[in-house]
N, C-alpha and C positions, 0 to 999 in steps of 0.2 A: 253443740259441738262446734268448735272453731275449725273451719276449713282452711288449709294452707294453700299457697299458690301451687297450681298444678305443675308437676315436672314431666319430663319425658317418661312415660310410664310403660314399661314392658308388660306384655300380657302374660299372665301366669300360665304355666304349662298344665294342660289337662290331657292325661293319657287315656284315650278311648279305644285304642287298637286292641287292648287286652280286655278280658271280661270285666275287669275292675276299672272304675273311673277314679283316678287319683288326682288330688289337688296338691299343688306345691306353692311355695312363696313366690311373690312377685320379685323378691330380691334373689340374686344368684346365690347358690351354695358357696361356702367358703371352706378353706382348709382349717381344720380344728385339731390342735395338738392335744387330744383328750387322753393321752397316755400318761400325762403328768399327774403326780399327787395333787389333790385339790388345793392344798395350801400353796404349793408352788405356782399353780395356775393363777390363783387369785392374786398372789403377790408378785407376779412376774415383772411388773413395772416398778417394783419397790425401789430399785437403784435410781430410777429417774425422778422419783417423787419423795425420796427419803426424808427430806427436811420439811415436807409439807404436812398440814394437818390431816390426820386419818380419822380419829374419833374425837368428837367434841361432846363433852358432857353437858346436856341441856340445862341441868340444874345448877351446876357450879361454874360452867365455862371452861373447865380444865381440858387441856388438849394433849392428846398423844399423837406424835408424828408417826409416819409410816415406819421410820427406822426404829422408833421405840416399840411400836406394836410388834414388829418383826423380832426384835430382841427379846421382848417379854414372852412371846409365844415359844421361842427357843428355850428360854429358861424354864418355863412351865413344862414343856415337853420333857426336858431333862429330869425334872422333879417327878413327873408321872412315871417315868421308867424305873425310878428308884423305889426302894422300900420306904414307907409302908404301902404305897399305892401299887407299884410294880405292874404297870399297864403295858401292854404290847399289842401286837397285831391280833385282831379278832376280839379284843375286849370291848365292852360297852360301858359308856358313862352317860349319866343323865344330866341335862341342863334344866333344872327346875327353878327358873328365875325370870324376873322381869328384865327389860332391856338394860344392859350395862356393858361397860368395857370388858368386864370379867366374862360375860357370855361369849364375846368374840374371841378373847384369849383362850378360853378353855376349849372352844370348838376347834380352833386351828391347832392348838397344842395336841388335842386328841388325834387330829388328822396326821400330825407329824409322827406319832408313835404307832400309827396303824389301827387306832381304835375307831369305833363308831360312836356318834352322839345321838341319843334319843332325846328329843326335846319335849317338854311338858309344861303345862300351864300351872304356875304355883297357886292359882285360885281353885284348882281342882280339889275334889274331896279326897280324904285319906284312902277311901275305897278305890277310886279311880287311879290314884298315884301308885298304890300297892299293886294293882293289876298290871300297870304298865311296867313297873320295875320287874315283876315276876316274869312277864311275857318277853321282855327285851333281854333279860339276863344282865341288867346293869349292876355293877359292883361298886361304882363310885357315883355319888350324887353331888353336883355343884348346886348349891341352893342358898337361900337367905333365911335369916332368923325367923321371919314370919311363917315360913312353910315347914320348918324342921319338925314340928310336932305332928305333922301329917304323915311323916315317913314311917314305914313299918319297922318294927324291931325284929331283927333276925337273930334267932337263937344261936346260929353258928357264927355270928359276928361278921357275916359276909357282905356287909354294906358299910362303906366308908363315906362319911358325910363331910363335905368341905363347905364352910360358910364364907360367903363373900363380904359380909358386913360385920356383925357382932361376933364375940367369942361365946362359946358354950361348951360345957363339960361333955366329953365324949365325941366332940367334933374337931376337925382340923380347921384352922383359919387359912383362907386363901393366901393372904399376904404374909402374915406373921409366921406361919408354919410351912406351907407348901412352897411358896416362892422364896422364902428366906432360906430354905434348905439348899438352894442352888444360887450362890452369890454370882453377880454378873460376871466377875472376872473368871469364873470357872467355865463359862459358856464359850466354847471355841466353835466357830462356824464350821470348820472342817470336821471336827469331832462329831458335830450334830449330823452332818451329811453322812458320815460313815455309820453312825448309829442307825439312821433311817435305812440305809442300804442293807445293813446287817439284819435288820428286823424283817426284811423282805417286803415286797410291794407288788400288787397286781392292780391295774386300773379298774378291775371289776370287783375289788374289795369294797365292802359297804363302809361309807363314811358318815352317812346321816340316816337316822331311823325314826322319822316322825310317825305318828300314829294317825290312821285315817280309817273311816268306816267303809271306804270304797263305794261300791254301788249298793251294797246291802250289808246287813249284819253288824257284828260287834267291831270295835276298833281293832285294826290290825297294823303290825309294824311294816312300814313301807321301806324296802331296802333300796336306798339311793346310793349309787357308787361314785367313786372319783370320776369315772368316765361319764356317767350320766349327768352329774352336776356341772362338770366342766363343759360338756356339750351344751347344756341348757344356758349357761352363762354366755358362751360364745354365740349362740343363736340370737341372744338379745343385744349384746354390746360389742361384738367383734366385727371386723371387716371394714372395708373402705366406706361403706354406707350402712352402718349398723341399724338394726331395727329400732333400737332405742338409742338416741344420740347422746348418751352420757359422755362427759369429758372430764379431764383432770381438773378443770377450772370450776366444775359444778360443786355446789353444796347441797347435799341430799338430806332431806328430813327423814328420820326414822322414828315415827310415832306409832307404828304398827308393831305388834309383839314379834320378837325374833324367834320365839318358839313356833310361830306359824310359818309355813314354807314360803309364802309370798314375801314376807319381810326377810326371811333367812336368805332367799335366793336373789330376788330382784333388787332389794335394797343393799343387804350386806355384801353378798358375793359379787354382784355386778358393780356396786360402788367401789369396792376394793380393787376389782379387776382394772378399772379405768383410772384409779388413783385419785378419786374424788374425796372431798371431806364429808363425813357423815355426822350429822348432829343427832345425838341419841337422847330421846325422851324416855324416861323410865316407864311411863304409861301415858296414854293420850289424855290431854286436857285441852279443850278448845281455846280458852283464853291464853293459856301458856303457849300453845302451838303458834298462835298468831304473833305473840311477842317474840318467839324464837325466829320466826320467818323474817320479821323486821330487823331483829338484832344481828342475825348472822347472814342476812341477805340470801336466804335459801332460794335455790333455783329449781330444784326438783322436789315434788311433793307426791310420793306414792300414798294413796289413800284407799278407803273402802267406801261404798255408797252411804252408810250411816254418817260418816264424817263429812262427806260431800254435802249431804242434806243439812247437817248441823251448820256448816259454813254458809250454805245458801240461805238459811233461815235466820242467821245471826246478824244483829245490828252492829256487832263489835268489829266486823271487818272494815267498816268505814273509818274506824279510829286508828287503824294500823296501815303502814305502808307495806303492801304485799306485792308491789310492782316487780320485785326481783324474780318472782316465780315465773318460769317460762314453760314448765311442763307439769301436768297433773295426771298421774296414772291412777286409774281406778280398777280394782279387781276384786275377786272373791264372791261377787254377786252381780246380777244384771242391774242396769241403771237406765231409767227412761229419759226421754227427751226433755220433759218438763223440769226434771231435776238438773239435767245438764245446763239448760238455759238459765235457770235461776242461779246456779253456781257461777257460770261464766259472766253474769252481770256483776259479780263481786271481784272477779279476776279476769278482766277483759283482755289482758295482755298474754295470758297463758294458753297453751294448747291442752285441751282436756280430751282424753281418750280412754278406751277400755281395753283390757286384755282378758283372756280366758284361760283358765288352767285348772288342774287338779293335782293333788299331791303325787299321785301315781305317775303323772306325766312329767314330773321332774322340776317344776310344775307347769311351765308355760306351754300351751298349745298354740295360742295365737296372740298377736299384739297389734295394736293400732299403728298403722304406717304413717300417721301424722307425726309420730315421734322420731321417724327416721332422720338421719343426717340430711338426706335429700328427701323431703317429705312428700307424701301422696295426699290427694283429697280423700276424705273418708266420710262415711254416713253416720248420722246420729243413730244410736241404738245398736250399731255393729260392735262386735268385740274383736275386731282386727282381722288380719289374714294369718294363715298358718305360718309358723316360724320357718326360717330357712333350714336346710339340712334335715328336713322331715317330710313325711307324707301324711296326707289326711284324706279320708274318704267318708262318705255318708252312706249308710246302709239301711235297707228296709229291715226293721227289727223282726218282722215275721218271716221273711224269706232269706235274709242275709245278702240279698243282691245289692250291689253298689248303685247309687243314684246319681243323676246329673244335677245341674244347677237348678236352684229354686225349688228343689223337692226335699221336704223335711224327712229326716231319718236319724238314726243314731250316729253320733260323731265318733270316729275311730282315728287314732293317731299311731304312727310308727316312726321310730328313729332311735338313735343311741341315747337320747335324753330320758327315755322312759325308765321306770323302775326295773330292778332286777327281778322283783317279785315280792310277795308277802312273806315275812319271816315265819318259818316253820309252818307254813300253810299252803302246801302245793295245790290243794283243791281250789282255794280261793284264787290263787295265781292263775290256774288253768281257766277259771271262769272269767277272768279279766283280760288275760293276754292269750289270743288264739294261737294256733299252730304256725301261722304265718307272721307272727310278731306284732299283730295289731292290738293295741290297747283299746278296749271298748269302754267308753266313758259313761254310758248310761244317760247321757244328755241328748236331747233331740234338737237338731238345728238344721240349717241349710246354708249353702254357699251361693251367693247371688252372682249376677253377671259380671260384677267387678271384683270377684274373689273374696268378698267380705263375708264373714261368718256371723250368723244370727242365731241365738239360742231361743227356742220357742217352748220347750217343755222338758220334762225330766222323766226318763224311764225308771231311774233308780229310786229307791225308797228314801234315801237320805233327805232329811229336812234341812234347809238352809235358813237359820235364824240370824239375821244381821251378818250374813256371810260366814257364819260358823256352823260346823257340821253337828247335827243331832241325829244319832242312829236310833230309829224306832225300836230295833231289836234290843238295844241296851235298856231302854226305858221299859219295854215289855217284860224283859227278864226280871227287872226290879219290881214292877207292879205286881206280878203274880206271887211274889214272896209275902205280900200282905195277907194276913189270915182271912180277911173279909172279901178278898178278890178271887173269884173263880177263874177268870180269864180276862185278858186285856189285849188291846191293840192300839198302836199310835200312828197317826198320820199327820201330815202337815196341812195347815190351813193358810191360804194366801191372805195377807192383810196389806197394810200400807207398803209402798215400794221400798221405803227406807228400812223396813223390818224384814220383808220377804215372807217367810212362813213362821207360824207358831206351832208347837207340838200340841196336838189335841189327843187326849186319851179316851178311848172307848172302853168302858169297864162293865163286865158282867159280875154282879155281886154273888158271893157265896150264899147258899141257901140259908135263910133265917138270920141274916146279918143286916146291920144298919151301917150305912156309909154315906157320907156327904161329899160334895165336890171339894170342899176345903180339906177334908180328911185326906183325900187322894193327893191334892196339891202339896200339902205339908209333908206327907210321907215321902214323896219324891224329892222335894226341895232339900230335905235333910241329907240326901245321899248323892246329889249331883251338883255340878257347877252351875252357876246362875243361868247360862244360856240354854241348858238342857231341861229347865223346869217345865213341867206341864202347865200350860196356860189356860186350857179349858178341859172340862170333863163331860162326857156324855155317857149316861148309863143305858145299857142295852140288855136284852134278855140273853143274848148269846153273840159271840163274835163270828161273823160269816167266814167260812173256810171252804176250800176246795177239798175233794176226797183225799188228796195227798196230805192235807193238814195245813196247807199254806193259807195264810190270811188273805182274804179277798179285799185288798185295800181299795180297789175301785168302787166296791159297794159302800165302803165307809166314806169315801170322798163324795159319793152321790148323796149320802145322808147329810153330810155337811152342807152341800150345795142347796139341798131342799130346805134345810134349817135356815140358811141365809136368805132364801127367797121368801120364806114365811115372815122373817123379821123385817 
């Protein structure tokens, strides 16, 4: 971790007069105009940066200026309102694609018409995609040729597919059909504003609907509103001393998938809010990333620990000029000091720090204050301090009592940035957000004497493989469909820091059947995306369960530990 020169540091406010101990940011709260539609909030500076680069295609070098992106989103919004798409307030569209300018255009065009966008990984299996389409109620899918065969065929013809690349029978083409239906000369800015007003708007309307497994269970639609996302963006980059000091002169690398909330929020939305240039990589490639950093003089590199590790171990860094990078953000999974030190040896001029978030929190709960315009000293291993305009507390998971400094407990966050709830799932919402508005993260951590947050454990069942969520319940539901499996349970096994955890399946065979470890692995691999694959299988006589039927995962983790000790 690179420490920055210490500034005049105000002490965070800790409220101890009440029964609850509440932690706040070291940075003062700011005024946030979170009643605007998200597209207006993110593009509020557009008139000031109209002729500056907005989106730069990493593969071709093609540039769209802020004025062009604004104009294209207006055209696309007009097309979405018209037949055959006919979208309006409350509709849901799916963005099933890798990083592209079309992702950005379709997201903000949907915002303009009052629709919500549910984002999905095009590498997901047909089963996973079909489930998300059905659960979200999406009627239009923006996707690419490679993923179109994974889409479900609806007998009622209730799904319209828009391809961003090649043409295909039965699908609309993004540019040749949809965009071409509204010539540029037909787009009048005043008419667009009137159309938006006529459609109605509430800042608590849902604008993004990513899917998350939360603290437990199957993936659920996380309802993020215009208000919650505008608040989250403001918490990061607004104010005289923003938590993350992005500026209009920055060039931000987008190598992380936009369908993930970290990239969607901290890269895309925050980058657009400040008027920075965003270099879009279709997908991550280490050598290509270093070339782009050198070619475009990238200044901000939001990454995840596996990429940080790849850079730290790569000899290729020495053959590229990476000196333009001034800030490296790492999120989605914890990162140790050894990794930080090895990485910083390759980019000694940059500040490296961690943030902490979860989709349900909008997503950022805390951020490294070494990134602030007026930076603070930070500690290695910390994941920042709580964002401004929010409250954080640490609670004893057994008693619910709030805890003071240096005492580990469940991290809870409250503020206007958190989700509205889970789509069509009031029970799961109630289990995540309590009556006082606190979102319970399921993560165990503590706040130290300098207000920095450290993550030490996880209450929740979710497995984090390379920063990506794997829901045990999803794999368990799949495993028990195998005719030779009587019962199954899945837990995470901690491995190398750059990987995090791997899914391990405990399997009880059906009576009189034969089943190998490879049989189980191959069965799962055919049905799930790569990061959800079962990596190890342990055969047991029965799955330990409580009288309620709940799987006793602690017992299974003990078995894993005992096995590792024997090895």
